[in-house]
LOFIKE-743587 format. One record per atom (N, C-alpha, C): residue in one letter; x, y, z. Coordinates in steps of 0.2 Angstrom, whole numbers, padded with zeros to 4 digits, always signed. Example, Ala and Ser with C-alpha at 12.3 -4.5 7.8 and 13.67 -1.06 7.14 Angstrom:
# LOFIKE-743587
A+0066-0028+0039
A+0062-0022+0039
A+0066-0016+0039
S+0064-0011+0035
S+0068-0005+0036
S+0064+0000+0039
//
This chain:
# LOFIKE-743587
M+0088+0130-0026
M+0081+0127-0027
M+0077+0131-0032
K+0078+0138-0032
K+0074+0142-0037
K+0076+0140-0044
K+0083+0138-0045
K+0086+0137-0051
K+0083+0130-0054
I+0082+0125-0049
I+0080+0118-0051
I+0072+0119-0053
F+0069+0123-0049
F+0061+0124-0051
F+0061+0127-0058
S+0065+0132-0059
S+0065+0135-0066
S+0066+0130-0071
I+0071+0126-0070
I+0072+0121-0075
I+0066+0116-0077
F+0063+0114-0071
F+0057+0110-0071
F+0051+0114-0075
L+0051+0120-0073
L+0045+0124-0076
L+0046+0125-0084
A+0053+0126-0086
A+0054+0127-0093
A+0053+0121-0097
L+0054+0115-0093
L+0053+0108-0097
L+0045+0108-0097
A+0042+0110-0092
A+0034+0109-0092
A+0032+0113-0098
L+0034+0119-0099
L+0032+0124-0104
L+0033+0121-0111
S+0039+0118-0111
S+0041+0115-0118
S+0036+0110-0120
C+0033+0106-0115
C+0029+0101-0116
C+0022+0103-0118
K+0021+0109-0117
K+0014+0112-0119
K+0013+0112-0126
S+0018+0113-0130
S+0018+0114-0137
S+0016+0107-0141
E+0017+0102-0137
E+0016+0095-0140
E+0009+0093-0138
P+0005+0090-0143
P-0001+0088-0141
P-0001+0082-0136
R-0006+0083-0131
R-0007+0078-0126
R-0011+0072-0129
P-0010+0066-0127
P-0014+0060-0129
P-0021+0062-0127
E-0026+0059-0130
E-0033+0061-0129
E-0035+0057-0122
A-0040+0060-0119
A-0042+0058-0112
A-0044+0050-0113
S-0047+0048-0119
S-0049+0041-0119
S-0043+0036-0119
S-0037+0039-0120
S-0031+0035-0120
S-0026+0038-0114
P-0028+0036-0108
P-0024+0038-0103
P-0016+0036-0103
R-0012+0041-0101
R-0005+0039-0100
R-0004+0041-0092
I-0003+0036-0088
I-0003+0037-0081
I+0004+0036-0078
V+0006+0040-0074
V+0012+0039-0069
V+0009+0038-0062
S+0010+0032-0059
S+0008+0031-0053
S+0014+0031-0048
L+0013+0035-0043
L+0018+0036-0038
L+0016+0032-0031
L+0012+0028-0031
L+0010+0024-0025
L+0009+0016-0028
P+0013+0012-0024
P+0013+0005-0026
P+0006+0002-0026
N+0002+0004-0021
N-0005+0001-0021
N-0009+0003-0026
V-0008+0010-0028
V-0012+0012-0034
V-0010+0009-0041
T-0003+0007-0041
T-0001+0003-0047
T-0004-0003-0047
E-0005-0007-0042
E-0008-0013-0041
E-0016-0013-0043
I-0019-0007-0041
I-0026-0006-0042
I-0027-0006-0050
I-0023-0001-0053
I-0024+0000-0060
I-0023-0006-0064
F-0018-0010-0062
F-0017-0017-0066
F-0022-0021-0065
A-0025-0022-0058
A-0031-0026-0057
A-0037-0024-0061
M-0037-0018-0063
M-0043-0015-0067
M-0042-0017-0074
G-0036-0020-0076
G-0035-0022-0083
G-0032-0016-0087
L-0030-0011-0083
L-0027-0005-0087
L-0020-0004-0086
G-0016-0009-0085
G-0009-0009-0084
G-0005-0006-0090
N-0008-0007-0096
N-0005-0005-0102
N-0005+0003-0102
H-0009+0006-0098
H-0009+0013-0098
H-0004+0017-0093
V-0001+0012-0089
V+0004+0015-0084
V+0011+0016-0088
V+0013+0022-0088
V+0020+0024-0092
V+0025+0025-0087
G+0024+0026-0081
G+0029+0027-0076
G+0027+0025-0069
A+0032+0023-0065
A+0030+0021-0058
A+0036+0022-0054
T+0035+0021-0047
T+0041+0021-0042
T+0045+0015-0042
R+0051+0015-0039
R+0055+0009-0038
R+0051+0004-0034
Y+0046+0006-0030
Y+0043+0002-0025
Y+0037-0002-0028
C+0035+0000-0034
C+0029-0003-0038
C+0032-0010-0041
T+0031-0015-0037
T+0034-0021-0039
T+0028-0026-0040
R+0022-0024-0039
R+0017-0029-0040
R+0012-0026-0045
P+0009-0030-0049
P+0011-0037-0051
P+0017-0037-0055
K+0020-0043-0056
K+0026-0043-0059
K+0027-0039-0066
E+0021-0039-0069
E+0021-0035-0076
E+0023-0028-0075
A+0022-0025-0068
A+0024-0018-0067
A+0032-0017-0067
L+0035-0022-0066
L+0043-0022-0066
L+0046-0019-0072
S+0043-0019-0078
S+0046-0017-0084
S+0044-0009-0085
I+0040-0006-0081
I+0038+0001-0082
I+0044+0005-0080
P+0045+0011-0084
P+0050+0015-0082
P+0050+0018-0075
R+0055+0019-0071
R+0055+0021-0064
R+0056+0029-0064
V+0053+0032-0060
V+0053+0039-0059
V+0056+0041-0052
G+0059+0037-0048
G+0061+0038-0042
G+0057+0034-0036
G+0058+0036-0030
G+0054+0033-0025
G+0047+0036-0024
I+0045+0035-0018
I+0038+0037-0016
I+0039+0045-0014
L+0044+0046-0011
L+0045+0053-0008
L+0050+0057-0012
D+0054+0054-0016
D+0060+0057-0020
D+0059+0056-0027
V+0053+0058-0029
V+0051+0057-0037
V+0055+0062-0041
S+0056+0061-0047
S+0059+0066-0051
S+0054+0068-0056
S+0052+0075-0055
S+0048+0078-0059
S+0050+0078-0066
E+0056+0079-0067
E+0059+0079-0074
E+0058+0073-0078
A+0059+0067-0074
A+0058+0060-0077
A+0051+0059-0079
I+0047+0062-0075
I+0039+0061-0076
I+0037+0065-0082
L+0040+0071-0083
L+0038+0075-0089
L+0040+0072-0095
R+0046+0069-0095
R+0049+0066-0101
R+0044+0060-0103
L+0040+0057-0099
L+0036+0051-0101
L+0029+0054-0104
K+0028+0060-0104
K+0022+0064-0107
K+0016+0060-0104
P+0015+0060-0098
P+0009+0057-0095
P+0003+0063-0096
N-0003+0060-0095
N-0009+0065-0095
N-0012+0065-0088
I-0009+0060-0084
I-0012+0060-0077
I-0006+0057-0072
V-0005+0061-0066
V-0001+0058-0061
V-0005+0057-0055
I-0004+0051-0052
I-0007+0049-0046
I-0002+0048-0041
G-0003+0051-0035
G+0002+0050-0029
G-0002+0052-0023
S+0002+0052-0018
S+0000+0055-0011
S-0001+0062-0011
P-0005+0065-0007
P-0006+0072-0006
P+0000+0076-0004
S+0004+0073+0000
S+0010+0076+0002
S+0015+0077-0004
V+0015+0072-0008
V+0020+0073-0014
V+0017+0077-0019
L+0011+0077-0021
L+0008+0081-0026
L+0005+0087-0023
S+0010+0091-0021
S+0008+0098-0018
S+0013+0103-0020
G+0012+0109-0018
G+0017+0114-0019
G+0020+0115-0026
K+0027+0115-0027
K+0030+0116-0033
K+0029+0110-0038
T+0029+0104-0035
T+0029+0098-0039
T+0022+0098-0043
R+0017+0100-0039
R+0010+0100-0042
R+0010+0106-0047
A+0013+0112-0046
A+0013+0117-0050
A+0016+0116-0057
V+0022+0112-0057
V+0025+0110-0063
V+0021+0106-0067
F+0017+0101-0064
F+0013+0096-0068
F+0007+0100-0071
E+0004+0104-0067
E-0002+0108-0069
E+0000+0113-0075
E+0006+0116-0074
E+0008+0120-0080
E+0009+0117-0086
A+0011+0110-0086
A+0011+0106-0092
A+0005+0103-0094
K-0001+0105-0091
K-0008+0103-0092
K-0008+0095-0091
I-0005+0093-0085
I-0005+0086-0083
I-0010+0086-0077
K-0015+0081-0078
K-0020+0081-0072
K-0016+0078-0066
V-0018+0081-0060
V-0015+0078-0054
V-0020+0075-0050
L-0019+0069-0048
L-0024+0066-0043
L-0021+0063-0037
P-0022+0067-0032
P-0019+0065-0025
P-0024+0060-0022
L-0021+0055-0019
L-0025+0049-0016
L-0021+0047-0010
A-0025+0047-0004
A-0022+0044+0002
A-0025+0037+0002
V-0021+0032+0002
V-0023+0025+0002
V-0019+0021+0007
E-0022+0022+0013
E-0019+0020+0019
E-0023+0014+0023
T-0029+0014+0021
T-0034+0009+0025
T-0037+0005+0019
L-0041+0000+0022
L-0045-0004+0017
L-0051+0000+0014
D-0054+0004+0018
D-0059+0009+0016
D-0056+0013+0010
D-0050+0016+0012
D-0046+0020+0007
D-0045+0016+0000
M-0044+0010+0001
M-0043+0006-0006
M-0049+0006-0010
F-0055+0005-0007
F-0061+0004-0011
F-0063+0011-0013
K-0061+0017-0009
K-0063+0023-0012
K-0058+0025-0018
A-0052+0023-0017
A-0047+0024-0023
A-0049+0020-0029
I-0052+0014-0029
I-0054+0011-0034
I-0060+0015-0038
E-0064+0017-0034
E-0070+0021-0037
E-0067+0027-0040
T-0063+0031-0036
T-0061+0037-0039
T-0057+0036-0046
I-0052+0031-0046
I-0048+0030-0052
I-0053+0028-0058
G-0058+0024-0056
G-0063+0023-0061
G-0066+0029-0064
E-0068+0033-0060
E-0072+0039-0062
E-0067+0044-0066
V-0061+0045-0064
V-0056+0049-0067
V-0054+0047-0074
L-0053+0040-0074
L-0051+0037-0081
L-0057+0035-0085
K-0063+0036-0083
K-0069+0035-0086
K-0070+0027-0087
K-0068+0023-0082
K-0068+0016-0082
K-0072+0014-0076
G-0078+0016-0076
G-0082+0015-0070
G-0084+0007-0070
Q-0085+0004-0075
Q-0087-0003-0075
Q-0081-0007-0073
E-0075-0006-0075
E-0069-0010-0073
E-0068-0009-0065
A-0070-0002-0063
A-0069-0001-0056
A-0074-0005-0052
M-0080-0005-0054
M-0085-0009-0050
M-0084-0016-0050
A-0081-0019-0056
A-0080-0026-0056
A-0074-0028-0051
L-0069-0023-0051
L-0064-0025-0046
L-0066-0024-0039
A-0070-0019-0037
A-0072-0018-0030
A-0077-0024-0028
Q-0081-0026-0033
Q-0085-0032-0031
Q-0081-0038-0030
K-0076-0039-0034
K-0071-0045-0033
K-0067-0044-0026
M-0065-0038-0024
M-0062-0037-0018
M-0066-0039-0012
R-0072-0036-0013
R-0077-0038-0007
R-0079-0045-0006
E-0079-0048-0012
E-0080-0056-0012
E-0075-0059-0008
R-0068-0057-0010
R-0063-0060-0007
R-0062-0058+0001
M-0064-0052+0003
M-0065-0051+0010
M-0070-0055+0013
N-0076-0056+0010
N-0081-0060+0014
N-0079-0067+0014
A-0075-0069+0010
A-0072-0076+0010
A-0067-0077+0016
L-0064-0071+0018
L-0059-0071+0023
L-0062-0071+0030
R-0068-0069+0031
R-0071-0068+0037
R-0071-0074+0041
G-0068-0073+0047
G-0068-0079+0052
G-0064-0085+0050
C-0059-0084+0045
C-0055-0089+0043
C-0050-0092+0047
A-0048-0088+0052
A-0043-0090+0057
A-0046-0091+0064
K-0043-0095+0068
K-0045-0096+0075
K-0044-0089+0078
P-0048-0088+0083
P-0048-0081+0086
P-0042-0080+0092
L-0036-0080+0089
L-0030-0080+0093
L-0029-0073+0095
G-0027-0071+0101
G-0025-0065+0103
G-0018-0063+0100
T-0018-0058+0096
T-0013-0057+0091
T-0010-0050+0091
I-0003-0049+0090
I+0000-0043+0089
I+0003-0043+0082
F+0002-0038+0078
F+0005-0038+0071
F+0011-0032+0072
V+0017-0035+0071
V+0023-0030+0072
V+0025-0028+0065
V+0025-0021+0064
V+0027-0018+0058
V+0034-0015+0058
G+0037-0015+0064
G+0044-0012+0065
G+0046-0014+0072
R+0053-0015+0072
R+0056-0018+0078
R+0061-0013+0082
N+0063-0008+0078
N+0067-0003+0081
N+0066+0004+0079
P+0061+0007+0083
P+0058+0005+0089
P+0052+0000+0087
L+0049-0003+0092
L+0044-0008+0091
L+0037-0005+0090
V+0035-0006+0083
V+0029-0002+0081
V+0024-0008+0079
V+0018-0007+0082
V+0013-0012+0081
V+0007-0009+0077
A+0003-0014+0074
A-0003-0011+0070
A-0009-0011+0075
G-0012-0005+0075
G-0018-0004+0079
G-0024-0005+0075
P-0030-0004+0078
P-0036-0005+0075
P-0038-0001+0069
R-0034+0005+0069
R-0035+0010+0063
R-0031+0008+0057
S-0026+0004+0058
S-0022+0002+0052
S-0025-0003+0048
S-0022-0003+0042
S-0025-0008+0037
S-0024-0015+0039
Q-0018-0016+0043
Q-0016-0023+0045
Q-0021-0025+0051
G-0023-0020+0055
G-0027-0021+0061
G-0034-0023+0058
A-0036-0020+0053
A-0043-0021+0050
A-0043-0028+0047
I-0037-0030+0043
I-0038-0036+0040
I-0037-0042+0045
I-0034-0042+0050
I-0034-0047+0055
I-0040-0048+0059
E-0044-0042+0059
E-0050-0042+0062
E-0055-0046+0058
V-0055-0044+0051
V-0059-0048+0046
V-0057-0055+0047
M-0051-0057+0048
M-0049-0064+0048
M-0052-0068+0054
G-0054-0064+0059
G-0056-0067+0065
G-0051-0067+0071
L-0045-0064+0070
L-0040-0064+0075
L-0042-0058+0080
K-0040-0059+0086
K-0041-0053+0091
K-0035-0049+0091
N-0036-0043+0089
N-0030-0038+0090
N-0029-0036+0097
L-0023-0037+0100
L-0022-0036+0107
L-0020-0028+0108
V-0019-0025+0102
V-0017-0018+0102
V-0024-0014+0102
E-0026-0011+0107
E-0032-0008+0107
E-0032+0000+0106
D-0026+0002+0106
D-0025+0010+0106
D-0027+0012+0099
G-0033+0016+0098
G-0035+0018+0092
G-0034+0025+0090
S-0030+0028+0095
S-0028+0035+0094
S-0023+0036+0088
V-0019+0031+0086
V-0015+0032+0080
V-0015+0025+0077
A-0013+0025+0070
A-0014+0019+0067
A-0008+0014+0069
Y-0002+0016+0070
Y+0003+0012+0072
Y+0007+0015+0078
P+0004+0013+0084
P+0007+0015+0090
P+0014+0011+0092
T+0018+0015+0096
T+0025+0012+0098
T+0024+0008+0104
W+0026+0002+0105
W+0025-0001+0111
W+0032-0003+0114
S+0032-0004+0121
S+0038-0007+0124
S+0038-0014+0124
F+0043-0018+0124
F+0043-0025+0125
F+0039-0028+0131
E+0039-0024+0136
E+0036-0025+0142
E+0028-0026+0141
Q+0026-0021+0136
Q+0019-0022+0134
Q+0017-0028+0131
V+0022-0030+0127
V+0021-0037+0123
V+0020-0042+0128
I+0025-0043+0133
I+0025-0048+0138
I+0018-0048+0142
K+0016-0042+0144
K+0010-0041+0148
K+0004-0043+0144
S+0004-0042+0138
S-0002-0044+0134
S-0003-0052+0132
R+0003-0055+0133
R+0003-0062+0132
R+0000-0065+0126
P+0003-0063+0120
P-0001-0064+0114
P+0000-0072+0112
E-0005-0074+0109
E-0005-0081+0107
E-0002-0082+0100
L-0002-0076+0096
L+0001-0076+0090
L+0004-0069+0089
V+0010-0069+0086
V+0014-0063+0084
V+0015-0063+0076
I+0013-0059+0073
I+0014-0058+0065
I+0020-0053+0064
D+0025-0055+0062
D+0031-0051+0061
D+0032-0049+0054
G+0030-0042+0053
G+0030-0039+0046
G+0036-0034+0046
S+0040-0034+0051
S+0046-0030+0051
S+0051-0032+0046
I+0056-0027+0044
I+0061-0028+0039
I+0068-0030+0043
E+0068-0029+0049
E+0074-0030+0053
E+0075-0038+0053
G+0081-0039+0054
G+0083-0046+0054
G+0083-0049+0061
G+0084-0055+0062
G+0084-0058+0069
G+0077-0062+0070
S+0077-0065+0076
S+0071-0069+0077
S+0067-0066+0083
L+0060-0065+0082
L+0056-0063+0088
L+0055-0069+0092
L+0054-0075+0089
L+0053-0081+0092
L+0058-0082+0098
D+0064-0082+0097
D+0069-0083+0102
D+0068-0078+0107
L+0067-0072+0106
L+0066-0066+0111
L+0060-0068+0115
L+0054-0070+0112
L+0048-0072+0116
L+0049-0078+0120
Q+0053-0083+0118
Q+0054-0089+0122
Q+0059-0087+0128
S+0063-0082+0127
S+0068-0080+0132
S+0064-0077+0138
V+0058-0075+0137
V+0054-0071+0143
V+0048-0075+0145
G+0048-0082+0143
G+0043-0086+0145
G+0037-0087+0141
L+0037-0084+0135
L+0031-0085+0130
L+0033-0090+0125
S+0035-0096+0127
S+0037-0101+0123
S+0031-0104+0119
S+0025-0103+0121
S+0019-0106+0117
S+0016-0101+0112
T+0019-0095+0112
T+0017-0090+0107
T+0019-0092+0100
L+0014-0092+0095
L+0016-0093+0088
L+0018-0087+0085
V+0024-0088+0081
V+0027-0082+0078
V+0027-0084+0071
I+0024-0079+0067
I+0024-0080+0059
I+0028-0074+0056
R+0033-0075+0053
R+0037-0070+0050
R+0035-0069+0043
L+0033-0064+0040
L+0031-0063+0033
L+0037-0063+0029
N+0036-0066+0023
N+0042-0066+0019
N+0041-0062+0013
D+0035-0058+0012
D+0035-0053+0007
D+0031-0047+0010
D+0029-0042+0006
D+0026-0036+0008
D+0018-0036+0007
A+0015-0041+0005
A+0008-0041+0003
A+0004-0039+0008
L+0005-0040+0014
L+0001-0038+0020
L+0003-0031+0023
L+0007-0028+0019
L+0010-0021+0022
L+0007-0015+0019
R+0002-0016+0014
R-0001-0010+0011
R-0008-0013+0008
P-0013-0008+0009
P-0019-0010+0007
P-0020-0010-0001
A-0020-0016-0004
A-0020-0017-0011
A-0023-0024-0012
P-0025-0025-0019
P-0027-0032-0020
P-0023-0038-0017
S-0017-0037-0018
S-0012-0042-0015
S-0013-0043-0008
M-0015-0038-0004
M-0016-0039+0003
M-0021-0045+0005
L-0026-0045+0001
L-0031-0050+0002
L-0029-0057+0000
E-0025-0058-0005
E-0021-0064-0006
E-0017-0066-0001
G-0013-0061+0002
G-0008-0063+0007
G-0012-0065+0013
A-0017-0062+0015
A-0021-0063+0021
A-0024-0071+0020
K-0026-0073+0014
K-0028-0080+0014
K-0022-0085+0015
L-0017-0083+0012
L-0011-0088+0014
L-0009-0088+0021
L-0009-0082+0024
L-0008-0081+0031
L-0013-0085+0035
C-0019-0085+0034
C-0024-0088+0037
C-0023-0096+0037
D-0022-0098+0031
D-0020-0106+0031
D-0014-0108+0035
K-0009-0103+0035
K-0003-0105+0039
K-0005-0105+0047
I-0009-0100+0049
I-0010-0099+0056
I-0014-0105+0058
N-0019-0108+0054
N-0023-0113+0056
N-0019-0120+0056
L-0014-0120+0051
L-0010-0126+0051
L-0005-0126+0057
M-0002-0121+0059
M+0002-0120+0065
M-0002-0121+0072
A-0008-0118+0072
A-0012-0119+0078
A-0014-0126+0079
S-0015-0130+0074
S-0018-0137+0075
S-0012-0142+0077
K-0006-0140+0077
K-0001-0144+0079
K+0000-0145+0087
//
């Protein structure tokens, strides 16, 4: 481990001798998919020089060089891209990783973007750091308008939002999914606010008798068949076919609008 760190440090030191791009021309490495989305939505996508393999939105982001995953980023790959700012989660941008970037005179911006409120705060912070306050304000205003358009868009069905099935993990009121379904007018049957994503037993699902189950899990199989087998044949089940609703980002609001239309269509039959 010490040897690896020494290699990274040597590479960082070698980068010090080369002039960094001016602050007016940011070179950004984004280690969070929702941050990548935010930067592109601000019209600054051409300044993103590196991203994770999970940064798949918008489609223009697919051509950006990859620097690993969210937790297994390659410091060496990042240094080769000569960024002047790296944005990622506080857990990743800490310790030796942070030290390597700071030694190379690269600005480190840790951001926790886990809720809708976090998303708006991230937009503001990114705007301040990149000196793009007007772009940030415009995006935040656009996002708030979209959220207002979503308010009460769906019938107030008793809802469970499933994010994982093995074990069964559901979205509580503190989660971004819990917040967005509340905005839509759905009633979240998961009332536990002690954690964002509580683990439930299937017996709890049966007892809550949901009118709607939104399945955002990656596991295969059908929740509909399972619910019907225990007498919940009238429960609507919608399986998400992409990850738009799984992270607080501009695409989450677009995904919520499509979900709202689908819920109302199914509920009217």
